C-alpha positions as CSV (number, residue, x, y, z in Angstrom):
1,X,67.8,62.7,38.8
2,X,67.3,59.6,41.0
3,X,69.2,60.2,44.1
4,X,69.7,56.4,44.6
5,X,72.8,55.9,42.5
6,X,74.8,53.0,41.2
7,X,77.5,53.3,43.9
8,X,75.0,52.1,46.5
9,X,74.1,48.4,46.7
10,X,71.1,47.2,44.6
11,X,67.5,47.7,45.9
12,X,66.3,44.9,48.2
13,X,63.1,44.0,50.0
14,X,62.9,42.9,53.6
15,X,62.9,39.2,54.3
16,X,61.0,39.8,57.6
17,X,58.9,42.6,59.1
18,X,57.8,43.0,62.8
19,X,55.4,45.1,64.7
20,X,56.7,45.5,68.3
21,X,54.5,46.9,71.1
22,X,56.5,49.2,73.3
23,X,55.1,51.8,75.8
24,X,51.5,52.6,75.1
25,X,50.3,53.9,72.7
26,X,53.3,53.1,70.5
27,X,53.9,50.2,68.2
28,X,57.1,50.3,66.1
29,X,57.7,48.9,62.6
30,X,60.9,46.9,62.2
31,X,62.3,45.3,59.1
32,X,65.2,42.9,58.4
33,X,67.0,42.7,55.0
34,X,70.0,41.1,53.5
35,X,71.5,37.9,54.9
36,X,69.7,36.2,57.8
37,X,73.0,34.9,59.3
38,X,75.0,38.0,58.3
39,X,76.7,40.7,60.5
40,X,74.0,42.5,62.4
41,X,73.7,46.2,61.5
42,X,71.2,48.7,62.8
43,X,70.2,51.8,60.7
44,X,68.9,54.8,62.7
45,X,67.1,57.4,60.6
46,X,67.1,61.1,61.0
47,X,64.6,63.7,62.1
48,X,63.6,62.7,64.7
49,X,60.3,61.9,63.0
50,X,61.5,61.3,59.4
51,X,61.1,57.5,59.1
52,X,63.1,55.0,57.0
53,X,63.2,54.9,53.2
54,X,63.9,51.9,50.9
55,X,67.2,53.5,49.9
56,X,68.5,53.3,53.4
57,X,68.9,49.5,53.0
58,X,71.4,50.2,50.2
59,X,74.3,51.4,52.3
60,X,75.0,47.8,53.3
61,X,76.2,44.8,51.4
62,X,73.2,42.4,51.5
63,X,75.5,39.4,51.0
64,X,77.3,40.2,54.2
65,X,74.9,42.1,56.5
66,X,71.7,41.3,58.4
67,X,70.3,44.8,58.1
68,X,67.8,46.0,60.8
69,X,65.8,49.2,60.2
70,X,63.0,50.6,62.2
71,X,60.7,53.6,62.2
72,X,61.1,55.4,65.5
73,X,58.1,56.3,67.6
74,X,55.5,58.4,65.9
75,X,56.8,58.2,62.3
76,X,57.0,56.2,59.1
77,X,55.0,53.0,59.6
78,X,55.0,53.0,63.3
79,X,51.9,54.0,65.1
80,X,50.3,56.2,66.2
81,X,51.5,58.8,63.7
82,X,53.1,62.0,65.0
83,X,52.5,61.0,68.6
84,X,54.5,62.9,71.2
85,X,53.5,61.0,74.4
86,X,56.2,58.7,75.7
87,X,58.5,59.9,73.0
88,X,61.9,60.8,74.3
89,X,65.6,60.0,73.4
90,X,65.7,57.5,76.2
91,X,62.5,55.8,75.1
92,X,64.1,55.3,71.7
93,X,67.3,53.9,73.3
94,X,65.0,51.5,75.2
95,X,63.4,50.5,71.9
96,X,66.7,49.7,70.3
97,X,67.5,47.4,73.2
98,X,64.0,45.8,72.9
99,X,64.6,45.2,69.2
100,X,68.0,43.7,69.8
101,X,66.6,41.3,72.4
102,X,63.6,40.3,70.3
103,X,65.8,39.6,67.3
104,X,68.3,37.7,69.4
105,X,71.3,39.9,68.4
106,X,74.3,40.1,70.9
107,X,76.2,43.0,69.3
108,X,75.7,45.0,66.1
109,X,77.2,47.8,63.9
110,X,75.2,50.9,64.6
111,X,74.8,53.4,61.7
112,X,73.1,56.8,62.1
113,X,72.9,60.2,60.3
114,X,71.8,63.6,61.5
115,X,69.4,62.9,64.4
116,X,70.3,59.3,63.8
117,X,73.9,60.2,64.8
118,X,72.6,61.8,68.1
119,X,70.6,58.6,68.8
120,X,73.4,56.4,67.8
121,X,75.9,58.2,70.2
122,X,73.3,58.1,73.0
123,X,72.7,54.4,72.5
124,X,76.5,53.6,72.2
125,X,77.3,55.5,75.3
126,X,74.6,53.8,77.3
127,X,75.3,50.3,75.9
128,X,78.9,50.2,74.6
129,X,79.0,46.5,75.2
130,X,76.3,46.0,72.5
131,X,78.1,48.0,69.9
132,X,80.6,46.3,67.6
133,X,81.4,49.5,65.6
134,X,79.7,52.9,65.0
135,X,79.2,55.0,61.8
136,X,77.8,58.5,62.2
137,X,77.0,61.0,59.5
138,X,76.0,64.7,59.6
139,X,76.8,64.9,63.3
140,X,74.2,66.6,65.5
141,X,75.0,66.8,69.2
142,X,71.6,68.5,70.0
143,X,73.3,71.4,71.9
144,X,71.5,74.7,72.3
145,X,74.0,76.5,70.0
146,X,73.3,73.9,67.2
147,X,69.5,74.3,67.5
148,X,69.7,78.0,67.6
149,X,72.0,78.1,64.5
150,X,69.3,76.3,62.4
151,X,66.1,77.7,63.9
152,X,66.9,81.2,65.1
153,X,70.0,82.7,63.7
154,X,72.9,81.4,61.6
155,X,71.6,79.4,58.7
156,X,69.3,82.3,57.8
157,X,72.4,84.3,56.8
158,X,73.2,81.6,54.2
159,X,69.6,81.0,53.0
160,X,67.7,84.3,53.6
161,X,65.3,83.6,50.7
162,X,64.2,80.2,52.1
163,X,64.2,81.6,55.6
164,X,61.6,84.0,54.6
165,X,59.2,81.1,53.8
166,X,60.2,79.4,57.1
167,X,59.2,82.4,59.3
168,X,56.1,83.2,57.2
169,X,53.6,81.2,59.5
170,X,54.9,83.1,62.6
171,X,53.9,86.7,63.3
172,X,56.7,89.2,63.6
173,X,56.1,89.7,67.3
174,X,57.1,86.1,67.9
175,X,60.2,86.0,65.8
176,X,62.4,86.4,69.0
177,X,61.8,82.7,69.9
178,X,60.8,80.8,66.7
179,X,61.2,77.4,68.3
180,X,58.6,78.2,71.0
181,X,56.3,79.8,68.4
182,X,56.4,76.8,66.2
183,X,55.9,74.4,69.1
184,X,52.8,76.3,70.2
185,X,51.3,75.8,66.7
186,X,52.5,72.2,66.1
187,X,50.9,71.0,69.3
188,X,47.8,73.2,69.0
189,X,44.2,72.1,68.4
190,X,43.7,73.6,64.9
191,X,44.6,70.9,62.2
192,X,45.1,73.5,59.4
193,X,47.5,75.5,61.5
194,X,49.4,72.4,62.5
195,X,49.8,71.3,58.9
196,X,50.8,74.7,57.6
197,X,53.4,75.0,60.3
198,X,54.6,71.5,59.7
199,X,55.1,72.0,56.0
200,X,57.0,75.3,56.4
201,X,59.3,73.7,59.1
202,X,59.9,70.6,57.0
203,X,60.5,72.4,53.7
204,X,63.1,74.6,55.3
205,X,65.0,71.4,56.2
206,X,64.5,69.8,52.9
207,X,65.7,72.9,50.9
208,X,68.9,73.3,53.0
209,X,69.9,69.6,53.2
210,X,71.9,69.4,49.9
211,X,74.8,71.4,48.5
212,X,72.9,71.9,45.2
213,X,69.1,72.1,45.1
214,X,67.5,68.6,44.8
215,X,63.9,68.4,43.8
216,X,63.5,64.8,45.0
217,X,64.7,65.6,48.5
218,X,62.5,68.7,48.7
219,X,59.5,66.7,47.5
220,X,60.1,64.1,50.2
221,X,60.2,66.8,52.9
222,X,57.1,68.5,51.5
223,X,55.0,65.3,51.7
224,X,52.3,66.2,54.3
225,X,52.5,62.8,56.1
226,X,56.3,63.2,56.5
227,X,56.2,66.8,57.3
228,X,53.6,66.4,60.2
229,X,55.6,63.8,62.1
230,X,58.9,65.4,61.3
231,X,58.0,68.9,62.4
232,X,56.0,67.9,65.5
233,X,58.5,65.4,66.8
234,X,61.6,67.5,66.0
235,X,60.1,70.5,67.7
236,X,59.1,68.5,70.7
237,X,62.6,67.1,71.0
238,X,64.3,70.4,70.5
239,X,62.3,72.4,73.0
240,X,63.3,69.7,75.5
241,X,66.9,69.8,74.5
242,X,66.6,66.2,73.2
243,X,66.2,65.1,76.8
244,X,70.0,65.3,77.2
245,X,72.2,67.2,79.7
246,X,74.2,70.1,78.2
247,X,77.1,68.7,76.2
248,X,76.2,65.2,77.4
249,X,77.3,63.5,74.2
250,X,80.7,65.0,74.2
251,X,81.1,64.7,78.0
252,X,80.5,61.0,77.8
253,X,82.4,60.4,74.6
254,X,85.1,58.6,76.7
255,X,82.7,55.6,76.8
256,X,83.3,55.2,73.1
257,X,87.1,54.9,73.5
258,X,87.2,51.2,72.7
259,X,84.8,51.3,69.8
260,X,86.0,51.6,66.2
261,X,84.1,54.2,64.3
262,X,83.8,56.4,61.2
263,X,82.5,60.0,61.2
264,X,81.3,61.2,57.7
265,X,80.6,64.9,57.4
266,X,79.9,67.3,54.5
267,X,82.2,70.3,54.6
268,X,79.2,72.6,53.6
269,X,76.6,71.0,55.9
270,X,74.3,74.0,56.9
271,X,71.9,71.9,59.0
272,X,74.6,70.3,61.2
273,X,77.8,72.4,60.7
274,X,81.2,70.6,60.6
275,X,82.2,72.0,64.0
276,X,80.2,69.3,65.8
277,X,81.8,66.5,63.9
278,X,85.2,68.0,64.6
279,X,84.6,68.3,68.3
280,X,83.3,64.7,68.4
281,X,86.4,63.5,66.7
282,X,88.6,65.3,69.2
283,X,86.7,63.6,72.0
284,X,86.7,60.2,70.2
285,X,90.1,60.1,68.4
286,X,89.7,56.3,67.7
287,X,87.2,57.2,65.1
288,X,88.2,58.0,61.5
289,X,86.9,61.4,60.3
290,X,86.0,61.7,56.7
291,X,85.3,65.3,55.6
292,X,83.5,65.5,52.2
293,X,84.7,68.6,50.4
294,X,81.8,68.8,47.9
295,X,78.7,67.9,50.1
296,X,76.1,69.4,52.4
297,X,74.0,67.4,54.8
298,X,72.0,64.7,52.9
299,X,73.1,61.1,53.1
300,X,72.6,60.6,49.3
301,X,75.0,63.3,48.1
302,X,77.6,61.6,46.0
303,X,80.7,62.0,48.2
304,X,78.7,61.2,51.4
305,X,77.1,58.0,50.1
306,X,80.4,56.8,48.8
307,X,82.1,57.3,52.1
308,X,79.2,55.6,53.9
309,X,79.3,52.5,51.7
310,X,83.1,52.4,52.1
311,X,82.6,52.5,55.9
312,X,80.1,49.6,55.9
313,X,82.4,47.7,53.6
314,X,85.3,48.2,55.9
315,X,83.4,46.9,58.9
316,X,82.0,44.0,56.9
317,X,85.6,42.9,56.5
318,X,86.7,43.7,60.1
319,X,83.7,42.2,61.8
320,X,83.0,39.3,59.5
């Protein structure tokens, strides 16, 4: 079944694309879709390292929004692929500001899911004056407990069969710190070892992303090009705690107090469990929390995508 369903807006193509040189060696791919004089909206993809897909344009009404999407450093159509140098959360926040300035945008709606929610929160807390509203989905605060849950112990209790495939590239003696073991292989010199580790890492994420198994989602994560950038960049970020202080995004949530927002969260999200969305809502009560009772993590699950489109429609009216 095609995961891009009729409750999304119709497929569209960009009316403009850009390549923006940032810190060497990086060039980032940026595209604009929808209405040239519409309400500016920025889409932030997940991962880090996953890149944008055409379906991501469809969360926004193209008759009302000027939709900006970009592939973050090292992934998608940005170059060089899977590059870790000069690739941190704060580099990406700087890139967002560079894009905003190049495109001549004063303020915009910021929309991010999974890792994109982390980046959206970091950006909004650093530059609240540039954010008109905030939509976050599948909230990930990049805390040690969240990373350990998915990559060491927690999610494996729910998916022991798929966990077996995840740990297969790692010798038993290194199972005490799987993040470090994967990092060693993903940055190592042996290309075949890197790719095998990347595909096991990425497939674990793709298999666990949806409430019900979804072959399209799993195929996307199994693609070698996607898997290499996703696994290398995610592991690089997570061994460095996403370059954030402990609990930074909750500690600084007071900076969002004046921003309208919507938090969309699948009740059965195994990758980013609901507790993080709940704690964010307690720290940012001005935001509307939408708990989707029949969904996991992925943005294109039916209840999640409907809630996301409802959120962008709401802000199209409020900001228009």
